[in-house]
C-alpha positions in Angstrom: 1.3 -24.6 30.3 3.0 -21.4 29.8 0.7 -19.2 28.6 1.2 -15.5 27.3 -1.3 -13.1 25.5 0.2 -11.7 22.1 -1.5 -8.6 20.7 -0.7 -7.1 17.5 -2.0 -3.7 17.1 -2.3 -1.3 13.1 -2.0 2.4 13.7 -2.6 4.8 11.3 0.3 7.6 11.4 0.8 10.6 9.9 4.5 10.6 8.7 6.3 14.3 10.8 3.0 13.9 13.4 5.1 12.5 16.0 3.3 13.5 19.0 -0.5 12.4 17.4 1.2 9.0 16.3 1.9 8.4 20.0 -1.2 9.3 21.3 -3.1 6.6 19.1 -0.2 4.0 20.3 -1.0 5.1 24.4 -4.9 4.9 23.5 -4.4 1.0 21.5 -2.1 0.4 24.3 -4.0 1.1 27.1 -6.6 -0.9 25.5 -4.9 -4.2 25.0 -3.2 -4.0 28.5 -6.9 -4.1 29.5 -7.3 -7.3 27.4 -4.7 -8.9 29.4 -2.0 -8.7 26.7 1.6 -10.2 27.6 3.3 -8.4 24.2 1.9 -5.9 22.3 3.4 -5.6 19.1 3.2 -2.1 17.0 4.5 -1.2 13.8 7.5 0.1 11.9 7.9 3.8 12.6 5.3 4.1 14.5 6.6 7.5 16.0 7.7 8.9 12.8 4.8 7.8 9.9 6.4 5.3 7.2 8.1 6.4 5.1 10.1 9.6 6.7 12.2 9.6 3.4 14.4 12.0 3.5 12.8 14.0 6.7 15.4 11.6 9.5 18.2 14.5 7.5 16.3 17.1 9.9 18.0 16.2 13.5 15.2 17.8 15.6 12.8 15.4 13.5 15.3 12.3 15.0 15.5 14.0 18.5 12.0 14.2 18.8 11.2 10.8 18.5 13.2 9.8 21.2 11.6 12.7 23.1 8.1 11.4 22.4 9.3 7.3 22.9 10.2 8.6 26.7 6.7 9.9 26.8 5.5 6.6 25.3 7.0 5.4 28.1 5.9 7.2 30.9 2.2 6.8 29.9 2.7 3.4 29.4 4.7 3.4 33.3 1.7 1.4 34.9 0.8 -1.0 32.4 2.7 -4.9 33.3 2.3 -5.4 29.1 5.5 -5.2 27.2 5.2 -2.7 24.0 7.4 -2.9 20.8 7.3 -0.4 18.3 9.4 1.3 15.3 11.1 4.9 15.6 14.7 6.1 14.0 17.6 6.4 16.8 20.4 8.3 16.2 24.1 6.5 17.0 26.8 8.4 16.1 26.6 10.0 13.0 24.4 7.0 11.9 20.5 6.8 11.5 18.9 3.3 12.2 15.5 2.1 11.6 15.0 1.2 14.9 12.6 -1.4 17.1 12.3 -0.2 21.0 10.9 -2.1 23.4 9.2 -0.6 26.2 8.3 -2.3 30.1 6.6 -0.3 33.0 7.8 2.7 31.9 11.4 1.8 31.2 13.4 1.7 27.4 14.4 -1.9 27.6 16.5 -1.8 24.9 16.6 -0.5 20.7 17.0 -3.3 18.2 18.1 -1.6 14.8 16.9 -3.0 11.1 20.1 -5.4 9.2 18.2 -5.2 6.0 17.3 -2.3 4.1 15.2 -2.6 0.9 16.7 -0.4 -1.8 13.9 -1.9 -4.7 10.7 -1.1 -5.5 8.7 1.6 -3.6 12.0 1.6 -0.9 15.2 3.9 -0.6 15.7 3.0 3.4 19.5 2.1 2.5 20.0 5.9 1.3 19.6 7.7 4.8 19.4 4.3 7.3 22.5 2.5 8.7 21.9 -1.1 9.2 22.6 -2.9 11.8 24.8 -5.8 12.3 25.1 -9.4 14.1 26.8 -9.0 17.4 26.5 -5.6 17.1 26.3 -4.8 21.3 26.9 -0.5 21.9 24.5 1.8 23.8 22.4 5.3 23.1 21.3 7.4 25.3 22.7 4.8 28.3 20.0 2.2 26.8 21.1 -1.1 25.3 21.5 -1.0 21.6 22.2 -3.7 18.8 21.7 -7.4 18.6 19.6 -8.6 22.2 17.5 -10.9 23.3 15.0 -9.9 26.2 14.7 -12.4 29.0 11.6 -11.9 30.7 9.7 -14.2 33.8 7.9 -15.5 30.4 10.7 -16.3 28.5 13.1 -15.0 25.9 12.0 -12.0 23.2 13.3 -10.4 20.8 12.8 -7.6 17.7 13.4 -7.1 14.4 12.2 -5.0 11.9 9.8 -5.9 8.4 12.6 -6.2 5.7 14.3 -8.7 8.3 11.7 -11.4 8.2 10.8 -11.3 4.6 15.0 -12.5 4.1 15.4 -16.4 5.4 19.1 -14.9 6.3 17.6 -12.7 8.2 18.3 -11.8 12.5 15.6 -14.3 13.3 17.7 -17.3 12.8 20.5 -16.4 15.2 18.5 -14.7 17.7 16.0 -17.7 17.9 19.3 -20.0 18.6 20.3 -17.6 21.4 17.4 -18.1 23.2 14.3 -15.9 21.8 11.3 -17.8 22.1 9.0 -14.9 20.8 10.0 -12.8 17.6 8.1 -9.4 17.4 8.7 -7.8 13.9 7.2 -4.4 13.9 6.4 -3.9 10.3 5.2 -1.4 7.4 4.8 -3.5 4.6 2.5 -1.4 1.5 0.0 -3.7 -0.1 0.8 -4.8 -3.1 -2.0 -7.2 -5.2 -1.4 -10.5 -4.0 0.6 -9.8 -1.0 -1.4 -11.1 1.9 -1.2 -14.4 0.9 2.6 -14.5 0.4 2.6 -12.6 4.0 0.6 -15.0 5.8 2.6 -17.7 4.0 6.0 -16.4 4.8 5.5 -15.5 8.5 4.4 -19.4 8.6 7.2 -20.3 7.1 9.9 -18.8 9.5 8.3 -19.6 12.5 8.5 -23.1 11.5 11.7 -22.9 10.5 13.2 -21.1 13.6 10.9 -23.1 16.1 9.7 -20.0 17.4 6.3 -17.6 17.7 6.1 -14.7 15.1 4.2 -11.8 16.3 4.0 -9.2 13.0 2.2 -6.6 13.8 2.0 -4.2 10.1 0.9 -0.6 9.5 -2.7 0.8 8.2 -3.6 4.4 6.5 -1.6 6.0 3.6 1.2 8.6 3.3 1.7 9.8 -0.3 1.1 7.3 -2.4 1.6 4.3 -0.2 -1.2 2.3 0.9 -0.4 0.6 4.2 -3.2 -2.5 4.4 -2.4 -3.2 8.6 -3.5 -6.6 9.8 -0.8 -8.6 11.6 0.0 -12.4 12.4 1.0 -14.5 15.0 2.7 -18.8 13.9 3.4 -20.4 16.4 6.2 -22.8 15.4 5.1 -23.4 11.7 0.9 -22.7 12.5 -0.9 -19.8 12.3 -2.8 -19.2 15.3 -4.0 -15.4 14.2 -5.2 -13.8 11.1 -5.8 -10.0 12.4 -8.2 -8.0 10.0 -6.7 -5.6 7.9 -7.9 -1.9 6.6 -8.3 -1.1 10.3 -6.6 0.8 13.4 -6.9 -1.4 16.9 -5.4 -4.9 17.7 -6.3 -8.3 17.7 -4.9 -10.7 20.0 -4.5 -14.8 20.7 -3.0 -17.1 23.6 -0.3 -19.0 23.1 1.6 -21.4 25.2 5.2 -21.4 24.9 5.8 -24.9 26.4 5.0 -25.8 22.9 7.3 -24.2 21.2 10.1 -25.4 23.8 9.1 -28.7 23.2 8.6 -28.7 19.5 12.1 -27.5 19.9 13.5 -30.3 21.7 11.8 -32.9 19.4 13.4 -31.3 16.9 16.8 -32.9 16.4 18.1 -31.0 13.3 17.0 -27.5 15.0 18.7 -28.9 17.9 22.4 -29.7 16.0 21.8 -26.4 14.2 21.6 -24.5 17.3 24.3 -26.4 19.1 26.3 -25.4 15.8 26.0 -21.8 16.4 26.5 -21.6 20.1 29.7 -22.9 19.2 30.8 -20.6 16.2 28.9 -17.3 16.1 29.3 -13.9 17.6 27.4 -13.1 20.7 24.4 -11.8 21.2 23.8 -9.6 24.3 21.2 -11.0 26.8 19.0 -8.6 28.4 17.7 -9.8 32.2 14.5 -8.0 32.8 13.3 -8.3 36.5 10.2 -6.5 36.5 6.9 -8.8 36.2 4.9 -8.5 32.6 1.3 -9.1 33.2 -0.4 -11.7 35.2 -1.5 -14.7 32.9 -3.4 -16.7 35.6 -6.6 -16.2 33.7 -5.6 -17.2 30.2 -7.0 -20.3 29.1 -5.4 -22.8 26.4 -5.6 -21.9 22.5 -8.7 -24.4 21.8 -9.7 -24.5 18.1 -12.8 -22.9 17.1 -14.3 -26.1 16.2 -13.2 -27.4 19.2 -11.2 -30.0 17.2 -7.4 -30.6 17.1 -7.7 -32.7 14.3 -10.2 -31.6 11.8 -9.8 -29.0 9.6 -11.8 -25.7 10.5 -14.1 -23.4 8.1 -13.5 -23.4 4.5 -13.4 -19.8 3.3 -16.3 -17.5 2.5 -15.5 -16.0 -0.1 -14.4 -16.5 -3.9 -10.5 -15.3 -4.6 -12.5 -13.0 -7.5 -14.6 -11.5 -4.9 -11.0 -11.3 -2.5 -9.1 -9.8 -5.6 -11.6 -6.9 -6.0 -12.8 -6.0 -2.4 -9.2 -5.9 -1.5 -8.0 -3.4 -4.6 -10.5 -1.4 -4.1 -10.7 -1.2 -0.4 -6.4 -0.3 -0.3 -7.5 2.4 -3.6 -10.2 3.9 -1.2 -8.4 4.1 1.7 -5.3 5.8 -0.2 -7.9 8.5 -1.1 -9.5 9.3 1.8 -6.1 9.4 3.8 -4.5 11.5 1.3 -7.6 13.5 1.5 -7.6 14.0 5.4 -4.5 14.1 5.8 -2.9 16.7 3.4 -5.3 18.8 5.6 -6.0 21.4 2.4 -9.2 19.8 0.9 -12.8 19.9 2.1 -14.1 18.5 -1.2 -13.2 15.7 -3.8 -14.2 16.2 -7.5 -13.8 14.1 -10.6 -14.0 15.1 -14.3 -16.9 12.5 -15.1 -16.4 11.0 -18.9 -19.0 8.9 -18.9 -16.3 6.3 -19.5 -14.8 3.5 -17.4 -11.7 5.1 -15.9 -13.3 8.3 -14.2 -16.1 5.8 -13.2 -14.2 3.9 -11.2 -12.4 6.6 -9.6 -15.4 8.0 -8.5 -17.1 5.0 -7.0 -13.5 4.1 -5.1 -13.6 8.1 -3.6 -17.7 6.7 -2.8 -16.5 3.4 -1.5 -13.9 5.7 1.2 -17.1 7.6 2.0 -19.1 4.4 3.4 -15.8 3.2 4.9 -15.7 6.2 6.8 -18.6 7.5 7.7 -20.5 4.6 7.3 -21.0 3.9 11.1 -23.4 7.3 10.6 -26.2 5.5 9.2 -27.6 5.3 5.6 -28.6 8.8 5.7 -25.7 10.5 7.5 -23.8 8.6 4.7 -25.2 10.0 1.9 -25.4 13.4 3.5 -21.4 13.0 3.5 -20.8 12.0 -0.3 -23.0 15.0 -1.2 -21.3 17.3 0.7 -17.6 16.1 0.5 -18.0 14.5 -3.9 -18.4 16.4 -7.3 -18.9 15.0 -10.5 -18.3 17.2 -13.5 -19.4 16.6 -17.0 -17.9 18.7 -19.6 -19.1 17.4 -23.0 -17.6 18.7 -26.6 -19.2 17.8 -30.3 -17.5 14.8 -29.9 -19.3 13.5 -26.5 -21.9 11.3 -27.0 -26.0 11.1 -25.4 -25.0 7.9 -24.3 -22.2 9.0 -22.4 -23.8 12.2 -20.8 -26.9 9.9 -19.5 -24.2 6.9 -18.2 -22.3 9.8 -16.2 -25.5 11.4 -14.9 -26.9 7.9 -14.0 -24.1 7.2 -12.3 -23.3 10.6 -10.2 -27.1 9.4 -9.3 -26.5 6.1 -7.9 -23.1 7.3 -5.8 -25.3 10.6 -4.3 -22.8 13.0 -5.8 -24.0 16.3 -6.9 -23.7 16.4 -10.5 -23.3 19.7 -12.9 -22.8 19.5 -16.5 -19.9 22.4 -18.3 -20.0 22.2 -22.2 -16.6 23.4 -23.6 -17.3 23.8 -27.2 -16.9 27.5 -27.0 -13.6 27.2 -25.3 -13.1 24.8 -27.6 -13.7 27.0 -30.6 -11.9 30.1 -29.0 -8.7 28.3 -28.3 -8.5 26.8 -32.0 -8.6 30.5 -33.3 -6.8 31.7 -30.8 -3.7 29.1 -31.9 -4.3 29.4 -35.6 -3.0 32.8 -34.8 0.6 31.2 -33.6 0.9 29.0 -36.5 3.7 30.1 -39.5 3.2 29.9 -42.9 2.4 25.6 -43.8 1.9 24.9 -40.6 -2.0 23.1 -39.8 -4.2 23.0 -36.4 -3.8 18.8 -36.7 -6.1 16.0 -35.4 -3.9 15.6 -32.1 -4.1 19.2 -31.3 -7.9 19.1 -31.5 -8.2 16.3 -29.7 -6.1 17.3 -26.7 -6.9 20.8 -26.3 -10.5 19.7 -25.6 -8.5 17.3 -22.8 -6.8 20.7 -21.9 -9.6 23.2 -21.2 -11.4 20.7 -19.0 -8.3 20.3 -16.9 -7.7 23.9 -16.6 -11.6 24.2 -15.5 -10.8 21.4 -12.9 -7.9 23.5 -11.4 -9.8 26.8 -11.6 -12.8 24.6 -9.4 -10.1 23.5 -6.8 -8.9 26.8 -5.7 -12.4 27.9 -5.5 -13.9 24.9 -3.5 -10.8 23.6 -1.8 -11.0 20.8 -3.7 -9.0 17.1 -4.2 -8.9 16.8 -7.7 -8.6 13.6 -9.0 -6.4 11.9 -12.1 -8.2 9.1 -13.4 -6.0 7.8 -16.4 -5.1 4.4 -16.1 -1.5 2.5 -15.8 -2.3 0.6 -19.9 -3.1 4.1 -21.7 -0.6 6.1 -19.7 2.4 3.6 -20.2 1.9 3.9 -24.2 1.2 8.0 -23.8 -2.7 7.5 -24.6 -2.5 10.6 -22.7 -2.7 14.3 -22.6 -0.1 16.2 -20.6 -1.7 19.2 -19.4 -4.8 17.7 -19.8 -6.5 14.1 -18.8 -2.6 13.8 -17.1 -3.9 16.5 -14.7 -4.8 16.1 -11.0 -3.7 16.3 -7.4 -3.8 12.8 -6.9 -4.0 9.7 -9.2 -5.7 7.2 -8.3 -5.6 4.1 -10.6 -2.5 5.1 -12.5 -0.9 1.6 -11.9 -4.2 -0.5 -12.1 -4.1 -1.8 -16.3 -7.0 -1.2 -17.9 -8.0 -5.0 -18.0 -8.2 -4.7 -14.0 -10.4 -1.6 -14.5 -12.5 -3.7 -16.8 -12.8 -6.3 -14.1 -13.0 -3.9 -11.5 -16.4 -2.4 -13.1 -17.6 -6.0 -13.9 -17.7 -7.1 -10.4 -19.3 -3.7 -9.2 -22.2 -4.3 -11.4 -22.5 -8.1 -10.5 -22.6 -6.7 -7.1 -24.7 -3.8 -7.5 -26.2 -3.9 -10.8 -26.7 -0.1 -10.6 -27.9 1.6 -13.6 -25.2 3.6 -14.4 -22.6 1.4 -14.4 -24.7 -0.8 -16.9 -25.2 2.6 -19.3 -21.3 2.9 -18.6 -20.2 -0.3 -19.7 -22.3 -0.6 -23.0 -20.4 1.4 -24.7 -16.8 0.9 -26.3 -14.1 2.2 -24.4 -13.4 5.8 -25.8 -11.7 9.0 -25.2 -15.0 10.6 -27.3 -12.2 13.4 -28.3 -12.7 13.0 -32.2 -15.7 11.2 -34.4 -16.7 7.6 -33.9 -13.3 7.0 -31.7 -12.4 3.9 -29.7 -9.4 3.5 -27.7 -8.9 -0.2 -28.6 -8.7 0.7 -32.6 -6.4 3.6 -31.8 -4.2 1.3 -30.1 -4.8 -2.8 -29.4 -6.8 -5.0 -27.4 -6.2 -4.2 -24.1 -5.5 -7.5 -23.3 -2.6 -7.5 -25.5 -1.5 -4.7 -24.5 -1.4 -5.2 -20.9 0.6 -8.1 -21.9 3.0 -6.6 -23.7 3.3 -4.0 -20.7 3.6 -6.9 -18.1 6.3 -9.1 -20.1 8.5 -5.9 -21.2 8.3 -3.4 -18.3 7.7 -6.5 -15.8 9.4 -9.4 -17.3 12.5 -7.3 -19.0 11.8 -9.2 -22.1 13.0 -7.5 -25.4 10.3 -6.7 -27.6 11.5 -9.6 -30.1 11.0 -12.0 -27.0 7.9 -10.8 -26.0 6.4 -11.0 -29.5 7.5 -14.7 -29.3 5.0 -14.4 -26.2 2.3 -13.3 -27.6 1.7 -15.3 -31.1 1.2 -18.4 -28.7 -0.7 -16.2 -26.4 -3.2 -14.9 -28.3 -3.3 -17.4 -31.3 -6.9 -15.9 -32.5 -5.2 -12.7 -33.8 -2.8 -12.7 -37.0 1.0 -13.4 -35.9 1.9 -10.1 -38.6 -0.7 -8.0 -36.4 0.6 -9.1 -33.3 4.5 -8.3 -34.6 3.2 -5.2 -35.3 1.3 -4.2 -32.3 4.7 -5.1 -30.4 6.5 -3.0 -32.2 4.4 -0.3 -31.6 4.0 -1.0 -28.0 8.1 -0.9 -27.7 8.3 2.5 -29.6 5.5 4.3 -27.7 6.1 3.3 -24.2 9.8 4.7 -24.7 8.5 7.9 -26.5 6.2 8.2 -23.6 8.0 8.2 -20.6 8.7 11.7 -20.8 4.9 12.1 -20.4 4.5 9.6 -17.3 7.3 10.9 -15.6 5.2 14.7 -15.0 1.8 12.7 -13.8 0.9 13.6 -10.4 1.7 11.8 -6.8 -0.4 8.1 -7.4 -1.4 5.1 -5.6 1.1 2.3 -5.6 -1.3 -0.9 -5.5 1.3 -3.7 -7.4 5.2 -4.4 -7.6 5.2 -3.1 -11.0 4.4 0.7 -11.4 4.6 3.4 -13.4 6.3 5.7 -11.3 9.8 7.4 -11.8 10.6 8.3 -8.2 9.3 5.2 -6.9 9.4 1.8 -9.2 10.2 1.5 -12.7 13.0 3.7 -12.8 14.1 4.6 -16.8 15.6 7.6 -18.6 14.0 9.7 -20.4 16.2 10.1 -22.9 16.7 6.7 -24.6 16.5 4.3 -27.7 15.5 0.7 -28.3 18.5 -0.6 -30.7 19.3 -3.6 -28.2 15.7 -4.7 -28.6 
C-alpha cells in the first residue's frame, strides 16, 4: 500500500483582505497538519479573495499577494504537509490566476490557469492571461508553467477551477506525464443544481484520467456571488470524500495510490493513449522535491463505512425537495450574512414587511443567517441576536388590508424581530397634492402614479432609517416581477442588497410552502392565505395584473433562458398549459415579450443582487442586453 491523506479546505475569504485571508488559511493548515494530512488543498484566489475583478489592475495588490504567499510559506515551514493555494501572479506584462505549491517553507512552483471563463458571472479573460501547454518559465526564481511535482509519495499536479470543467483541460496531459494526484483549487459559485453536476463531473474526470482528483472550493459570499464551499476527493472514478458545504474548515480522507497505479496498468486504453501522448506532445517540466512529506506510518487503509466492498452504502436521508429548499435557503442566508459583516458599514438589517410573500421570505432568510451564525450560543442568545440585528417595518396605506397587517405582525413575532407600524396615508395625500401642482392643463394623476408614490414613500423612509441605524436595507422584489417591470423605480426596487431578485415567484411560493411544512409558523400561514398582491390599489392581485406566475416563469425561462422567439415560446406554452385557452396563452406570450423588453431599463438599475442560478437578471453579471431595443425580429 502507498497511503496518503488528502485534506480539502474551504476558507471564507474577503476580496482584498490578503493578510486576514492568509491568517485564516494558516490556522486551517496547522489543524490539517495535526490530522496527518499529506496534501492540503485550499481554494482559488485564496490570498486575493474571489472575485478580485479589476482590482488586479493595481500592481500593489498583486505584489501584496506574493508577499503573503511567502509569509504563508514561512508560517508553515515546520509542517510536513504539502499545501496548494490560489493567488494572482505577475509575469512580465501579464497577470495569471494561478495555483502555488508550498512545502516546508518553500514555494515549489506556480501553475497558471488555462481555461478562463467569460460566460455567466465570469470575466477572467478581461484581466488574466492564459497558461498554455508546455509553458516553462520562472517567476521570482520559482518554476512557473506546465508542471508536475515528484514527491516521496508520488506525482502531483495543480490546476485551477475551470481547468477541471473542460474535458480538454490540462489534467489529461499532466496525468499522462506522471501525476497521480491532481489538486484543483476552485472558487465555484453556488447555482441551483450545481452540486450534483460538480460531483458527477469530478468523478468522471478522475475516471477518464485514471487519477486522484482533490477539489477544494471557496466558501462565503463576496458582492453578489455566493460560494458554497465543500470539496471532493475522487479516485479513478469513485468518490471517496464529500466534504460538507457552507462552513469553513477541512475534511480529509486516506487514499491508496497503489490502487491508482494498478488501475492505470490494467486499463489498456489509458496506457495506449499515454504512449501516444509521450511520443507527440510538448514536454512538461518535472519538479523534483527532495524534502520529506508527512509520515504515513499511522495511516490506515480506507475501509467503507458499512465494512463491505461489495454492498452499497446507506441511501440518502433527505428528499430532493428538502435538498433543493435547504440548499437555496442556505445560499441566500450566507449571501446576506457575509454582505452584512464584510462590508463593515452595518449594525442592523431592515425589511419593509408588507404582509406579502416576498418580504416575508427575505426576512426569514435574514433570520436563518442569524441562526447559522449565532445558533452555537444557545437558543436564548440567538433570539437576542435576532432582536438586536433585525428590524421589520409595516407601512400601511388605505389599500393595505387587515389580513396583511396581521400576517406581518405575526411573522415578526414568529421570527423574534422587532416590529413597527408607520402609516403612510398622510404622506401619500401630501405627495399627491404636491404633484398635482406640477401638472399642466390636460394632465392628470393616473392610477400608476398613485400606486408608485406609495412604494416610493416607503423606500424613502427605509433609506432614512438606514442613515440613522446603520441599517442594511434589503430589497425584496422577485425575479418574475422584475423581469416584466412589475416594480417601482425609487420604490420597491430600492435597497442596498437585493436578496431574491434572481429567484422566480414560483420558487418563492415553493420555498414558503416548504417552510410552513417544516415550521408551521402562524405568520407564514396567514401570509399565504391571501392571494399575492402589491396592495397599491383596491382589490389588486398580482396574477390578475400580469398572468399566472407559472406561465410567467415559463415565458421567462424559454425566452431569456432558452433564447426562443416569442412565437416559439407560444408554441411550447400551448402544449405546456392545456388548461388555458390558446388565444389567452398567445396574448400572455406577446405581453411578456413586450413587457420584458420595455423593462430592461428598470432592472439594470436594481441594487446588487445575489446570484443563485445560471439565468440571472443582472446586466453586469449574467444576461447582458441593450436597454434600447425592439423585438421586430420575433
